C-alpha positions in Angstrom: 0.0 0.0 0.0 1.5 3.3 -1.1 1.6 6.6 0.9 2.5 9.9 -0.7 4.0 12.4 1.8 3.8 15.3 -0.6 5.0 17.9 1.8 7.5 15.7 3.5 7.6 13.5 6.6 10.2 12.9 9.3 12.4 9.9 9.0 10.9 8.5 12.2 7.5 8.5 10.5 8.8 6.8 7.4 10.5 4.1 9.4 7.4 3.4 11.4 5.3 3.2 8.3 7.8 1.0 6.4 7.9 -1.3 9.4 4.2 -1.9 9.0 4.7 -2.7 5.3 3.7 0.6 3.7 5.6 2.0 0.8 6.3 5.7 1.5 6.8 8.1 -1.5 8.4 11.4 -0.6 8.6 13.0 -4.0 7.2 16.5 -4.2 4.5 16.6 -6.8 3.2 19.9 -8.1 -0.4 20.7 -7.4 -1.5 20.5 -11.0 0.2 17.1 -11.5 -1.0 15.6 -8.2 -4.1 13.8 -9.6 -2.2 12.0 -12.3 0.5 11.0 -9.9 -1.9 9.6 -7.4 -3.8 7.6 -10.0 -0.7 6.3 -11.8 0.8 5.1 -8.5 -2.5 3.9 -6.9 -1.7 6.0 -3.8 -3.9 5.0 -0.9 -2.9 7.8 1.6 -2.0 11.4 0.9 -0.1 13.3 3.6 0.2 17.0 3.4 1.2 20.0 5.5 0.1 23.5 4.5 1.5 23.7 1.0 -0.7 21.1 -0.8 -4.4 21.5 -1.2 -6.8 18.6 -1.2 -10.1 19.9 -2.8 -13.3 18.2 -4.0 -12.0 17.8 -7.6 -8.9 15.8 -6.4 -11.0 13.7 -4.1 -13.5 12.9 -6.8 -10.9 12.0 -9.4 -8.6 9.8 -7.2 -10.5 6.6 -6.5 -7.5 4.8 -4.9 -7.4 7.4 -2.1 -8.6 6.0 1.3 -7.0 8.5 3.7 -5.9 12.1 3.8 -3.5 13.2 6.6 -2.4 16.6 7.7 0.9 16.9 9.5 -0.2 19.7 11.8 -3.3 21.2 13.2 -5.3 23.4 10.8 -7.0 21.6 7.9 -8.3 24.6 5.9 -6.3 23.3 2.9 -8.5 20.2 2.9 -12.2 19.8 2.1 -12.6 17.7 5.2 -16.4 17.4 5.3 -16.5 16.4 1.6 -13.8 13.8 2.0 -15.5 12.2 4.9 -18.8 12.2 3.0 -17.0 10.3 0.3 -15.9 7.7 2.8 -12.2 8.8 3.2 -10.4 9.0 6.5 -9.2 12.4 7.4 -6.6 12.8 10.1 -4.3 15.4 11.6 -1.8 15.7 14.5 -3.3 18.4 16.8 -1.1 17.8 19.8 2.3 17.2 18.2 3.4 20.7 17.5 1.8 22.8 20.2 4.9 23.4 22.2 6.9 24.2 19.1 4.5 27.0 18.1 4.4 28.3 21.7 8.1 28.6 21.8 8.2 30.5 18.5 5.6 32.9 19.9 7.9 33.6 22.7 10.9 34.0 20.4 8.9 36.8 18.8 7.9 38.3 22.1 11.4 38.2 23.7 12.8 39.6 20.4 10.1 42.3 20.4 10.6 43.7 23.9 14.4 43.8 23.4 14.3 45.1 19.7 16.2 42.0 18.4 14.2 42.0 15.2 15.7 45.5 14.4 19.1 45.1 16.0 19.8 42.1 14.0 19.1 44.1 10.8 21.2 47.1 11.8 24.2 45.6 13.7 25.7 43.9 10.6 25.4 47.2 8.7 26.4 49.8 11.3 27.6 47.9 14.4 31.2 48.9 13.7 30.5 52.6 13.0 27.5 53.5 15.2 27.8 51.1 18.1 27.1 53.7 20.8 24.1 55.1 18.9 22.6 51.7 18.4 23.2 50.8 22.1 21.2 53.9 23.0 18.4 53.1 20.5 18.0 49.5 21.8 18.7 50.2 25.4 15.1 50.9 26.5 13.7 47.4 26.4 11.1 46.0 28.7 10.6 42.7 30.5 7.8 40.2 30.0 7.8 39.1 33.6 4.9 40.8 35.5 3.1 41.8 32.2 -0.3 40.5 31.0 -0.5 38.1 28.0 -3.9 38.0 26.3 -4.5 34.8 24.3 -7.2 34.7 21.7 -8.1 31.0 21.2 -7.4 28.6 24.0 -7.0 25.2 22.3 -3.9 23.1 22.6 -1.5 25.7 21.2 -3.1 28.6 23.2 -2.7 26.5 26.4 0.9 25.6 25.5 1.6 29.3 25.1 -0.1 30.0 28.4 2.2 27.5 30.1 5.3 29.3 28.8 3.9 32.6 29.9 3.1 31.4 33.4 6.6 30.0 33.6 8.1 33.3 32.6 6.1 35.0 35.4 3.4 36.6 33.2 -0.3 37.0 34.1 -2.5 35.1 31.5 -6.0 36.0 30.4 -7.8 34.4 27.5 -10.8 34.6 25.2 -12.4 31.4 23.8 -16.1 31.1 23.2 -15.8 27.3 23.3 -13.9 27.0 26.5 -15.4 28.8 29.5 -13.1 27.3 32.1 -10.0 25.2 32.1 -6.9 24.2 34.1 -3.4 24.2 32.7 -0.6 22.3 34.4 3.0 23.2 34.3 5.4 20.3 34.5 9.0 20.8 35.6 12.2 18.9 34.9 12.2 17.4 38.4 8.7 16.0 38.2 7.0 18.8 40.1 3.8 20.2 38.8 1.6 23.2 39.5 -1.9 23.8 38.1 -3.6 27.1 37.2 -7.3 27.4 36.9 -8.3 30.0 34.3 -11.7 31.3 33.0 -12.4 32.9 29.6 -13.1 36.6 29.6 -14.8 38.6 26.9 -12.9 39.5 23.8 -13.2 43.2 24.6 -11.8 42.7 28.1 -8.8 40.7 26.9 -8.1 43.4 24.3 -8.3 46.2 26.8 -6.3 44.6 29.7 -3.4 42.9 27.8 0.1 44.2 27.4 0.7 41.6 24.7 -1.7 39.6 22.5 -1.1 36.3 20.7 -3.6 34.6 18.3 -4.3 30.9 18.2 -7.5 30.5 16.2 -8.3 28.5 13.0 -8.8 30.2 9.6 -11.8 32.6 9.7 -14.1 34.2 7.2 -13.6 37.6 8.9 -10.7 39.2 10.7 -10.4 38.4 14.4 -8.2 41.5 14.9 -9.0 44.6 12.8 -9.2 48.3 13.1 -12.0 48.2 15.7 -10.0 45.7 17.9 -6.8 47.7 17.7 -8.8 50.7 18.9 -9.6 48.9 22.1 -6.0 47.9 22.9 -3.5 49.6 25.2 -1.0 52.1 23.7 2.2 50.3 22.8 0.9 46.8 22.8 2.8 43.9 21.2 1.0 41.3 19.1 2.0 38.0 17.6 0.2 35.9 15.0 1.4 32.3 14.5 -2.0 31.0 13.7 -3.3 31.6 10.2 -2.9 34.4 7.7 -6.2 36.3 7.3 -7.2 36.4 11.0 -5.2 39.6 11.5 -6.0 42.6 9.2 -2.5 43.6 8.0 -3.6 47.0 6.7 -5.0 47.9 10.1 -1.8 46.5 11.7 0.4 48.7 9.6 -1.7 51.7 10.5 -1.6 50.8 14.2 2.2 50.4 14.0 2.6 53.8 12.3 0.5 55.5 14.9 2.3 53.9 17.8 -0.7 52.0 19.0 1.2 48.8 18.4 4.9 48.9 19.4 5.8 45.7 17.5 4.3 42.7 15.8 5.6 39.2 15.3 4.2 37.4 12.2 4.8 33.8 11.3 1.8 33.7 8.9 0.5 36.2 6.3 -2.6 37.1 4.4 -1.0 36.8 1.0 1.2 33.8 1.9 3.4 32.6 0.3 4.0 36.1 -1.1 3.8 38.5 1.9 3.1 42.1 1.1 6.3 44.2 0.8 5.0 46.7 3.4 4.9 43.9 5.9 8.3 42.5 5.0 10.1 45.9 5.1 8.4 47.3 8.2 11.1 48.0 10.9 8.8 47.1 13.8 7.7 43.6 12.6 9.5 40.5 13.5 9.2 37.9 10.7 9.4 34.2 10.2 8.2 32.1 7.2 5.5 29.9 8.7 7.8 27.8 10.8 5.7 27.4 14.0 5.8 23.6 13.8 9.1 23.3 12.1 11.3 21.8 14.8 13.0 18.5 14.6 11.2 17.3 17.8 7.8 18.4 16.5 8.3 16.7 13.1 9.3 13.5 14.8 6.2 13.6 16.9 4.1 14.4 13.8 5.6 11.5 11.9 5.0 9.0 14.6 1.5 10.2 15.2 0.6 10.0 11.5 2.1 6.5 11.2 0.2 5.3 14.3 -3.2 6.6 13.0 -2.6 5.3 9.4 -1.7 1.8 10.7 -4.8 1.7 12.8 -7.1 2.9 10.0 -5.7 1.2 7.0 -4.3 -2.1 8.3 -6.2 -3.0 11.5 -9.7 -2.1 10.5 
């Protein structure tokens, strides 16, 4: 039985699948050639990340397909309901990359409060000629400890982000219409644990009371953060989006940055991905990464193993 990992899969996942007798194909097939490749090779399972789309037309015209797997959380690049209606298994790995995304959020936050995103641009150019001036420019940073982090969306990744924040010494508040109350448990290297009971607040309250905001919501039809929401925030707030492009209004963000309402932003995802707008890419107060939230070796190993386990259960043992 053949499995096409069109957007790649970790070696651990390949080994686990091959051990169960599957043939894993890791060739990268262009979107327009995908249907022919699947049919010519009688592919039973198609594994994707965010690059490959699996829409109705592909599902209808690939009769050998029995399973579609997403290495990650969001499945907005897959017509999930339609695939299930047609009898296909649709799986993802919601828990495998939560910590990786949370750590990237804090990479942006730490870099933002200490101006690293800008210092790393200017030090190579002017560090030898304007050292003292740069030191003065970047010497007024702030600390995250004691500040309030507002989290919009409190699923697995939102909760993982909260754990990092609590460990840093931040106050955590969140908004999630589907999770009124929850408890997050911090586990430490020596086996100690401590639990924090949290309750959802209104979106408006989170926007007004937070010193920093991070987004952890699925793809939306409308902006979660736009001009109206920026107007409710504190002056000088920092904001990070490592969720999905299109949940944050980038035009409103630029305006808020220009007016000083937002002191810095960290973006891992973009409205016009994979071709982010030049005003976003060139803005001096935006920290940028190319959609790498889940892209750690540890996360990819977990994703590979989790996919292999689910595929084996669904295609061999049922």
